[in-house]
TIGURO-856377 format. One line per 3 residues: number of its first residue (from 0); their letters; for each residue x, z, y of N, C-alpha, C. Coordinates in steps of 0.05 Angstrom, whole numbers, plus 5000, padded with zeros to 4 digits. Each point is the difference from the previous one (the first is absolute). Example, Ala and Ser with C-alpha at 12.3 -4.5 7.8 and 13.67 -1.06 7.14 Angstrom:
0	as	5264 5156 4886 4982 5000 5024 5018 5000 5024; 4993 4986 5021 5016 5001 5024 4985 5014 5022
***
This chain:
0	mgv	5016 4999 4977 4986 4999 5024 5017 5003 5032; 4993 4988 5012 5013 4991 5026 4990 5022 5018; 5011 5004 5018 4998 5020 5025 4967 4999 5013
3	ffn	5000 4972 5003 4977 4992 5018 4971 4991 4985; 5013 4985 4975 4980 4987 4981 4996 5011 4973; 4985 5006 4990 4994 5003 4977 4989 4994 4977
6	kid	4990 4968 5013 4990 4982 4985 5014 4990 4965; 4984 5002 4985 5006 4989 4975 4985 4975 4983; 5005 4992 4984 4981 4982 4980 4982 5007 4982
9	keq	4979 4991 4995 4981 5008 4973 5015 5008 4984; 5021 4982 4990 5015 5006 4973 5015 5028 4997; 5003 5003 5023 5019 5032 5000 4988 5019 4998
12	lkp	4974 4998 5005 4982 5022 4997 5005 5012 4973; 4995 5030 4998 4995 5020 4972 4976 5014 5005; 4993 5011 4973 4978 5015 5005 5011 5026 5014
15	gdh	4977 5009 5012 5010 5029 5015 5009 4993 5032; 5018 4975 5005 5001 4997 5028 4972 5004 5021; 5013 5010 5020 4984 5007 5026 4998 4974 5023
18	iys	4988 4979 4999 5000 4980 5012 4978 4997 5028; 5007 4987 5015 4984 4998 5026 5007 4974 5017; 4979 4986 5010 5003 4981 5017 4984 5004 5027
21	wrq	5014 4984 5015 4987 5002 5035 4983 4989 5003; 4980 5008 5017 4976 4988 5013 5002 4993 5023; 4985 4974 5013 4994 4998 5026 5022 5007 5021
24	ayl	5022 4973 4991 5023 5006 5015 5015 5029 5004; 5009 5007 4977 5009 5025 4995 4993 5020 5009; 4977 4995 5009 4989 5026 5015 4990 5031 4979
27	yah	4990 4990 4974 4997 5023 4982 5009 4985 4968; 5012 5020 4979 4998 4991 4982 4985 5012 4982; 4996 4990 4970 4980 5012 4984 5018 5004 4974
30	hgi	4996 5021 4993 5020 5009 4977 4981 5008 4971; 5020 5002 4978 4988 4995 4974 5018 5008 4978; 4994 5002 4979 5018 5006 4975 4994 4977 4984
33	yig	5023 4983 4992 4999 4984 4979 5001 5010 4975; 4981 4987 4985 4993 5009 4969 5013 4986 4979; 5009 4973 5004 5008 4980 4985 4976 4984 4998
36	dgk	5006 4978 4978 4981 4973 4998 4989 4992 5026; 5012 5000 5025 4991 4989 5018 4974 5018 5014; 5003 5028 4993 4978 5017 5016 5011 5019 5022
39	vih	4985 5006 5010 5009 5023 5022 4978 5017 5001; 5001 5025 5000 4979 5023 5010 5010 5010 5024; 4974 4996 5016 5012 5014 5032 4968 5015 5011
42	ftq	5005 5012 5020 4978 5017 5011 4991 4979 5024; 4979 4996 5005 4987 4988 5014 4971 5007 5015; 4997 4984 5021 4971 5011 5012 4985 4972 5002
45	gtg	4975 4999 4995 4978 4973 4999 5009 4984 5023; 4993 4981 4999 5001 4979 5021 4986 5008 5028; 5020 4995 5018 4980 5009 5026 5011 5031 5002
48	qei	5011 5010 4992 5008 5032 5000 5027 5005 4984; 5023 4976 5009 5022 4999 4987 5020 5028 5005; 5005 5006 5021 5009 5015 5011 4985 5037 5004
51	gtg	4977 4992 5000 4979 5025 4991 4999 5013 5029; 5005 4989 5022 4985 5013 5024 4969 4993 5013; 4993 4984 4982 4970 4996 5008 5003 4986 5031
54	til	5021 4991 5012 4993 4991 5027 5014 4969 4999; 5000 4990 5022 5010 4975 5003 5030 4987 4995; 5017 5023 4989 5021 5001 4985 4994 4989 4975
57	drv	4979 5001 4985 4996 4994 4976 4996 4970 4992; 4998 4983 5029 4999 4976 5001 5019 4981 5005; 5020 5021 5009 5025 4982 5014 5021 5010 4975
60	ifs	5000 5021 4990 5025 4997 4978 4982 5011 4973; 5005 4974 4980 4990 4994 4978 5020 5014 4981; 5003 5019 4993 5026 5010 4985 4995 4992 4971
63	ssp	4977 5003 4982 4997 4999 4978 4977 4989 4988; 4985 4983 5015 4983 4985 4987 5009 4971 4982; 4988 4993 4979 5015 4982 4982 4992 4968 5013
66	shs	5019 4986 4988 5005 4977 5017 4974 4978 4993; 4982 5007 4976 4975 4986 4993 4981 5009 5016; 4977 4983 5013 4976 5004 5012 4981 5004 4976
69	sgn	4972 5006 5003 4986 5016 4979 4986 4974 4993; 5003 4975 5021 4989 4977 4985 5014 4987 4985; 5030 5007 4999 5016 4986 4981 5024 5024 4991
72	pcp	4987 5013 4978 5019 5028 4984 5019 4986 4987; 5024 5017 4996 5016 4992 4984 4998 4999 4976; 5009 4976 4984 4991 5004 4969 5009 5028 4983
75	rcg	5021 5011 5011 5017 5023 4978 4984 5021 5022; 4995 5009 5017 4989 5023 5012 4972 4998 5000; 4982 4982 5004 4975 4997 5011 4997 5008 5029
78	dqt	4978 5004 5005 4993 5006 5035 5005 5033 5002; 5023 4999 5018 5004 5029 5008 5000 5007 5027; 4988 4978 5015 4999 5001 5031 4993 5032 5004
81	rlg	4979 5004 4990 4983 5028 5005 5007 5026 4985; 5017 5000 4983 5013 5021 4987 5017 5013 5021; 5000 5027 4992 5010 5020 5014 5017 5024 4987
84	gvv	5017 5011 5006 5013 5021 4984 5022 4990 4980; 5006 5012 4976 5027 4989 4988 4988 4978 4984; 5011 4972 5001 4998 4981 4988 5018 4987 4979
87	csc	4997 4976 4986 5020 4986 4981 4996 4970 5013; 5021 4991 5006 4998 4975 5010 5024 4976 4996; 4989 4982 4993 5031 4975 4995 5018 5007 5019
90	ldc	5023 4988 5005 5024 5006 5012 4989 4981 5027; 4985 4973 4990 5004 4986 5023 4975 5011 5025; 4986 5009 4987 4979 5017 5011 5005 5020 5019
93	flw	5017 5014 4986 5017 5027 5017 5015 4986 5027; 5011 4977 4996 5019 4991 5020 4982 4984 5018; 4987 4987 4992 4976 4996 5027 5017 4973 5005
96	ggk	5011 4989 4998 5019 4975 5013 5022 5010 5006; 5008 5026 5008 5027 5007 5006 5024 5000 4982; 5026 5010 5010 5018 5003 4983 4996 5028 4987
99	lyl	5022 4995 4978 5002 5028 4985 5026 5014 5006; 4992 5028 5001 5026 5018 5011 5000 5020 4981; 5023 5013 4995 5008 5024 4980 5004 5024 5013
102	fey	4980 5027 5004 5007 5015 5006 5013 5023 4993; 5025 5007 5010 5027 5008 4989 5000 5032 5006; 5012 5016 4983 4999 5019 4990 5024 5020 4996
105	avn	5008 5027 5004 5029 5012 5006 5022 4977 5020; 4990 4998 5022 5018 4991 5017 5020 5018 5013; 5015 4987 5007 5016 5025 5019 4997 5005 5027
108	pal	5001 5013 5017 4988 5012 5024 5013 4972 5014; 5026 4992 4998 5011 4983 5023 4981 4970 4996; 4992 4993 4971 4981 4977 4995 4975 5001 5011
111	fia	4989 5026 4991 4974 5005 5014 5000 4995 5033; 5015 5011 5013 5004 4997 5027 5001 4973 5011; 5017 4986 4985 5003 4973 5005 4972 4978 4996
114	kar	4985 5010 4980 4979 4986 4996 4980 5007 5019; 4997 4990 5033 4984 5015 5019 4984 4992 4997; 4980 4985 4981 4972 4996 4996 4989 5025 4970
117	ggt	4986 5015 5012 4990 5022 4978 4985 4981 4979; 4995 5019 4982 4981 4981 4974 5009 4992 4984; 5035 5000 4995 5011 4980 4985 5022 5012 4984
120	ctl	4999 5030 5005 5020 5017 4979 4998 5028 5007; 5014 5018 4983 4996 5021 5007 5025 5015 4981; 5006 5032 5009 5021 5009 4989 4995 5013 4975
123	aas	4971 5003 4986 4992 5013 4980 5005 4983 4977; 4998 5010 4975 5016 4985 4989 4977 4995 4969; 4992 4984 4996 4979 4989 4986 5004 5004 4970
126	dpq	4978 5013 4984 4998 5006 4974 5007 4984 4983; 5002 5005 4973 4995 4980 4979 4983 4980 5003; 5001 4972 4987 4983 4982 4999 4968 5005 4984
129	evv	5016 5017 4981 4977 5005 4984 4974 5024 5013; 5008 5014 5014 4989 5021 5014 4984 4983 5031; 5014 4983 5004 4991 4985 5033 4980 4986 4980
132	lhr	4996 4984 4982 4983 4989 4987 4972 5014 4990; 5012 5028 4993 4974 5014 4991 4983 5011 5022; 5010 5000 5021 4995 5019 5022 4977 4974 5011
135	asy	5008 4975 5002 4987 4978 5008 4980 4990 4989; 4993 5006 4976 4983 4996 4980 4982 5021 5000; 5007 5022 5004 4982 5024 5001 4983 5000 5025
138	llk	5010 4989 5019 4995 4997 5029 4970 4978 5001; 5011 4979 4985 4986 4979 5003 4968 5008 4984; 5005 5014 4978 4973 5011 4983 4988 5026 5021
141	ngf	5016 5013 5018 4989 5027 5008 5003 5001 5035; 5007 4977 5008 5001 5004 5028 5021 5017 5019; 5006 4991 5023 5020 5010 5019 4985 5016 5024
144	gvy	4975 5006 4999 4991 5014 5022 4988 4979 5018; 4996 5011 5029 4988 4982 5015 5016 4980 5017; 5001 4979 5001 5019 4985 5016 5004 5009 5035
147	dlf	5025 5010 5008 4993 5004 5027 5037 4989 5010; 4999 4981 5020 5026 4993 5013 5019 5018 5005; 4994 5022 5007 5020 5021 5005 5006 5016 4985
150	knn	4988 5011 4980 5009 5017 4974 5003 4995 4979; 4983 4973 4992 4991 4995 4974 4996 4970 4992; 5022 4978 5009 4998 4977 5002 5012 4987 4973
153	ced	5010 4972 5004 5006 4992 4974 5034 5001 4995; 5011 5003 5018 5032 5008 4996 5003 5034 4991; 4982 5019 5010 4994 5026 4989 4999 4996 4969
156	fai	4984 4985 4993 4990 4997 4971 5023 4994 4981; 5015 4978 5013 5018 4986 4982 5029 5025 5005; 5002 5010 5018 5025 5017 5001 4985 5024 4982
159	yck	4977 5006 4999 4989 5027 4980 5011 4993 4973; 4993 4971 4989 4999 4993 4974 5032 4995 4991; 5019 4993 5026 5029 5006 4990 5008 5023 4999
162	tgl	4997 5023 5015 5016 5026 5002 4976 5014 4995; 4979 5003 4994 4983 5028 4998 4999 5021 5021; 5003 4993 5021 5003 5014 5030 4976 4999 5015
165	lvf	4987 5019 5008 4979 5003 5019 5010 5017 5026; 4986 4994 5023 5006 5015 5029 4978 5007 4997; 5002 5036 5007 4978 5013 5001 5006 5017 5034
168	tsi	4986 4987 5019 5001 5014 5026 4980 4988 5017; 4984 5013 5018 4975 4990 5015 5012 4976 5020; 5029 4997 5009 5008 4985 5021 5013 4980 4989
171	svg	5005 4996 4974 5011 4982 4984 4993 4968 5005; 5017 4982 5007 4992 4974 4995 5004 4988 4975; 4999 5015 4971 4998 4996 4983 5033 4990 4983
174	rsg	5005 4979 4983 5025 4997 4993 5016 4974 5008; 4980 4985 5015 5001 4977 5006 5021 4993 5021; 5015 4982 4996 5029 4998 5016 4986 4979 5029
177	qlt	4985 4982 4993 4991 4982 5018 4987 5022 5020; 4979 5026 5003 4991 5012 5013 5016 5016 5007; 5020 5012 4993 5024 5019 5008 5016 4986 5019
180	sfv	5010 4964 5003 5009 4991 5013 4988 4999 5023; 4971 4992 4999 4988 5002 5026 4996 5025 5015; 4998 5026 4987 5004 5016 5016 5015 5013 5006
183	aat	5025 4991 4984 5032 5008 5017 5010 4982 5026; 4978 4969 4996 5010 4985 5024 4981 5009 5026; 4983 5016 4996 4976 5011 5023 5021 5024 5010
186	tai	5003 5020 4976 5023 5021 5013 5020 4994 5018; 5015 4976 4988 5021 4991 5021 4993 4994 5022; 4984 4983 5007 4991 4990 5024 4985 5016 5016
189	mst	4986 5019 4993 4986 5023 5019 5014 5032 5003; 5026 4994 4983 5011 5028 5002 5012 5008 5028; 4995 5025 5010 5006 5005 5026 5028 5002 5004
192	plr	5026 5012 4981 5027 4996 5005 5009 4973 5006; 4985 4981 4991 5010 4973 5008 5008 5004 5031; 4983 4996 5011 5002 5003 5038 5024 5018 5009
195	flt	5009 5018 4982 5024 5017 5016 5029 4998 4985; 5001 4982 4975 5022 4994 4988 5016 4985 5015; 4987 4975 5007 5009 4969 5011 4980 4995 5020
198	tsf	5008 4985 5025 4987 4984 5016 4996 4970 4994; 5024 4995 4984 5008 4969 5002 4989 4988 4973; 4986 4969 5002 4986 4990 4981 5014 5005 4970
201	pgl	5030 4989 5001 5012 4998 4975 5000 5030 4987; 5007 5024 5020 4995 5020 4989 4978 5013 4989; 4973 4995 5011 4980 5003 4991 4987 4988 4978
204	tav	5015 4977 4990 4996 4984 4975 5010 5013 4983; 5030 5010 5001 5007 5017 4981 4992 5019 4990; 4995 5028 5022 4990 5011 4994 4976 5000 4987
207	gcg	4985 4983 5008 4970 4998 4978 5009 4988 4985; 5014 4983 4986 5008 4990 4977 5002 5026 4980; 5019 5013 5007 5016 5027 4997 4974 5014 4986
210	myc	4982 5009 5015 4977 5017 4996 4984 4990 4984; 4997 4972 5000 4982 4985 4974 5011 5004 4972; 5024 4989 5005 5019 5008 4974 4987 5030 4985
213	isr	5016 5015 5015 4999 5026 4997 4973 5016 4987; 4980 4994 5016 4964 4995 4990 4997 4987 4981; 5007 4980 4990 4993 4984 4969 5012 5021 4979
216	lvs	5027 5004 5009 5011 5014 4974 4994 5028 5002; 4996 5013 5017 4991 5027 4986 4962 5001 4989; 4989 4979 5010 4976 4999 4985 4995 4984 4972
219	dig	5021 4989 4997 4999 4986 4974 4998 5020 4976; 4988 4992 4977 4983 5013 4981 5022 5015 4982; 5031 4992 5002 5021 5007 4987 5011 5028 5009
222	vrr	4990 5006 5026 5013 5018 5007 4987 5014 5008; 4974 5000 5013 4980 5017 5007 4994 5024 4981; 4996 5026 5015 4990 5025 4985 4975 5008 4987
225	dvt	4983 4980 5017 4973 5007 4995 4986 4987 4978; 5017 4983 4980 4990 4992 4978 5001 5013 4970; 4980 4990 4989 5001 5013 4969 4998 4978 4983
228	kvp	5016 5005 4974 4996 4985 4971 4970 5009 4992; 4989 4976 4999 4972 5012 4987 4992 4975 4973; 4996 5017 4977 4994 4978 4978 4972 4986 5008
231	ven	5002 4974 4988 4982 4982 5004 4975 5013 4991; 4993 5017 4973 4981 5014 4992 4989 5015 5022; 5013 5014 5017 4991 5020 5017 4999 4991 5032
234	lie	5002 4973 4994 4999 4991 5035 4973 4992 5006; 4977 4999 4992 4978 4988 5005 4990 5034 5018; 4998 5014 4973 4993 5032 5015 5019 5007 5033
237	rlv	5015 4998 4996 5019 4999 5027 4991 4986 5025; 4989 4972 4998 4987 4987 5015 4976 5000 5012; 4990 5022 4985 4968 5003 5005 4999 5030 5008
240	apc	5021 5017 5001 5004 5027 4997 4992 5002 5034; 4983 5024 5002 4992 5007 5024 5021 5004 5022; 4988 4993 5024 5026 5010 5024 5002 5025 5005
243	pgv	5028 5012 5008 5001 5025 5004 4986 5021 5015; 4989 5020 4994 4979 5015 5017 4975 4996 4993; 4994 4971 4984 4971 4996 4991 4995 5004 4975
246	vse	4981 5021 4994 4990 5013 4979 4976 4983 4989; 5003 4986 4969 4981 4980 4992 4980 5025 4987; 4974 4984 4994 4982 5014 4988 5008 5013 4970
249	ast	5014 4982 4991 5007 5011 4969 5022 5023 4999; 5017 4997 5019 5022 5020 5008 4983 5028 5006; 4976 4993 5020 4985 5030 5003 4986 5009 4977
252	etv	4982 4978 4983 4989 5017 4977 5022 5002 4981; 5019 4998 5001 5022 5010 4982 5013 5038 5007; 5001 4995 5025 4998 5028 5010 4981 5019 4999
255	kke	4977 4990 5006 4978 5017 4991 5001 5010 4977; 4999 4981 4977 5003 5008 4976 5022 5019 4989; 5025 4996 5013 5020 5021 5000 4993 5025 5009
258	vis	4987 5002 5024 4997 5033 5012 4975 5008 4977; 4985 4987 4990 4968 5005 4991 5017 5016 4974; 5016 4981 4984 5011 5007 4978 5020 5026 4999
261	eas	5016 5003 5027 5015 5024 5000 4982 5016 5010; 4974 5008 5012 4978 5019 5004 4999 5005 4977; 4992 4983 4979 4982 5010 4975 5022 5011 4987
264	tet	5022 4993 4995 5025 5009 4987 4997 5037 5013; 5006 5000 5026 5004 5030 5009 4974 5015 4993; 4976 4992 4999 4975 5012 4994 4998 5010 4973
267	vkk	5019 4983 4979 4997 5001 4976 5020 5029 4991; 5025 4991 5015 5016 5018 4999 4990 5039 5007; 4984 4994 5027 4984 5026 5011 4983 5012 4970
270	evi	4984 4979 4993 4979 5011 4975 5019 5007 4978; 5017 4990 4998 5016 5009 4973 5012 5035 5001; 5009 4997 5028 5019 5028 5005 4970 5020 5004
273	ska	4981 4991 5008 4985 5025 5007 4986 5012 4970; 4996 4976 4982 4988 5003 4975 5018 5017 4984; 5030 4992 5000 5021 5023 4990 4991 5024 5015
276	ste	5000 4999 5025 5003 5029 5013 4977 5021 4992; 4976 4981 4987 4976 5019 4995 5000 5010 4967; 5016 4983 4994 5008 5003 4969 5016 5027 4996
279	ivk	5019 4996 5019 5024 5028 5000 4989 5031 5007; 4975 4989 5016 4989 5021 5007 4978 5019 4979; 4988 4975 4982 4983 5009 4986 5021 5017 4974
282	td	5016 4983 4997 5026 5011 4976 5000 5035 5007; 5008 5000 5031 5011 5029 5009 4975 5014 4993
***
């Protein structure tokens, strides 16, 4: 893989590879896991809501819609234009007419920074091929939660399949390098210290680039501290877990039962003690 390009040929693909293809003049990339036999498992939103915002952006960035229209379905995949969630498509439908790229894992920090565009590599190491394929197949059957551009998108899905890592924080943008890159760029531009460190344009540019690179690096899934390795069998439970501070009805009912059980046990204890005391008095 080069510093600037991760493009590969279809013949070079191996099952378990994390692949992606750029959409709409490199505005956004769609990610998935290649499983062999020309098929890709990927996480998508239905046509018209490809980035999951419910806004006009959905009509601008088509990150995951299949290349065939409903009137001309793919002979291998059928009509997938209205499908959402985790789906399995042929490689051609996944690429949507774009080029094929390979997402890199376990890159060194220097190479990570050199690849200025986010969503192309990570410092995190990939798990073995069989584990990656098991996760992808399991999620194809059980889903990957609700699609969310900022916290649960196609790149997040592919990275989880490769690493088993999940981010748990209320302010996180998930595992996605693309979104992390956007946030890093925004931080570099809007950061107040830039105005005080230098006043020249070259100086501002250098400081801005430095802050951008550092922000990307510390936000990468491979170095973050708010990540947890979660077995795929337990993933769905984690994805639908209630927010901190919110007690579900089921949890409330469980607590009630525990309180009642403890109260009943305490009552029984008192009755036993009382009965025993009575017996002792009678004996005396």
